[in-house]
Structure formats: C-alpha cells, structure tokens
N, C-alpha and C positions, 0 to 999 in steps of 0.2 A: 130489513126484517128477515129473520131466518125462516126458511121453508122447512116444513116437517120432513121433507124428502132429502134434506142436506145430509152429508155424510156424518157418521158418528164423531170423527175427529173435529169436524166443523162445529157440530153442536156442543161438544165438550169445550171447545175454545171460547164459547160464549159464557161459560161460568167464570166466576172470579173466586179468588182464594184470599183469605186473610191468614197469612203464614205465621205460625208460631215458631220463630227462629230459636227459641230457647228450649223447647220441649217437643220431641216427637211423640205422637200418639200411638206409634207402632214400634215395637221392639221385637227383634228376632233372637231367639236362643240359637246362636250360630252352631254350637256343637250338636244340638239335637236336630237342627235342620239338616246338617251335613249327614249325620248318622241315618236319618230317615229319608234322605234325598227329597226333602220337601220343597226345595227351591223351584224345580221345574213345574210342580203343581201350582204354586203361588203365582209364578210367571204366567201360566196358562189361564187361570181363572180370573185374574184381576182385569176388569174392563178398562181401567185407567193406566195400565202398564206401570204400576208402582214398583213391582218387584222385578229384579233381574238377577241372574246367577252369574257370579264372578268365576274366573278361571279356576280358582282354588276351591270352588263349591260353596262359598259363602253366599248369603242372600243379601243383595244390596236393596235399600229401600229409599224411594223418592217420595217421602210422605207428603210433600207439598202438593202432589197431584191427586191425592186420595179423594175419592168420591164419597167415602164414609158409608159404603153400601153394606159392609160386613161380610161379603162373600168369602174373603180370605180367611176370616175367623171361623166361618162355618165349615170350611173344608180342610183347614190346616190340622195336622196331627196334634193331639193334646200336648201342650207345653211348648210348642214351637213359637207361637206368637203371644205377645202381650199387646192387646189392642183395646184402646178406650177412645171415646169421642174426644176431639180436641177440647182444650179448655175454653170456657165461655168467650164468645166473640171471635174465636179462631176457627179455621177450617173452610170448607167450601160454602160459597153463597150461590145457590142455583138461580139462574135467570129463567130457566124453563122447567116445567113440570116436575 
C-alpha cells in the first residue's frame, strides 16, 4: 500500500494508462512552437514530463504519460497546442485521488 509521503514518481507509477496507439490527444504546431520558443515552457510546467525539446527546437510529445491535467493548455501560447481529452476508454486511470 502506498504511503502518502512516497515520492511523486512513485505515486505516478501507481497509475495505469489505456494507451490509444492510433490517435494522440496532443498535437503541437511545431513551427509556431519554435517561433515562440514554447518548448522550454511546456517542458517546465508539465508534471508528467510529457514534453521535451529536441536539438532542432521541435517539441517532442510522449502523450502516453499525460495526466490530463490541462496545465500545458492553460499556459501554452495560443495556437501552439491542440489538446483534447483522449477518446472514450483511453487515457489515464487514476488509482489515487
């Protein structure tokens, strides 16, 4: 049984995901992201480390790890992200809180 004092990575590891391998629920407008240098911001605010910035400045997305909290959408410059909840029965299945 997990203790509430466990580390964040340990608590996140307790969640399960039903991955939609056909359709990502996050799309990045790469040109706009590069132009506005949005990658470092997305990388910094995402609690699940879904975003990373590649050497060429593009934003890589590991959507399978997404917690669906919407933080990235709230802070991303307009037009950089297309973010929707995963299709029915896909996405994160929280085991805690």
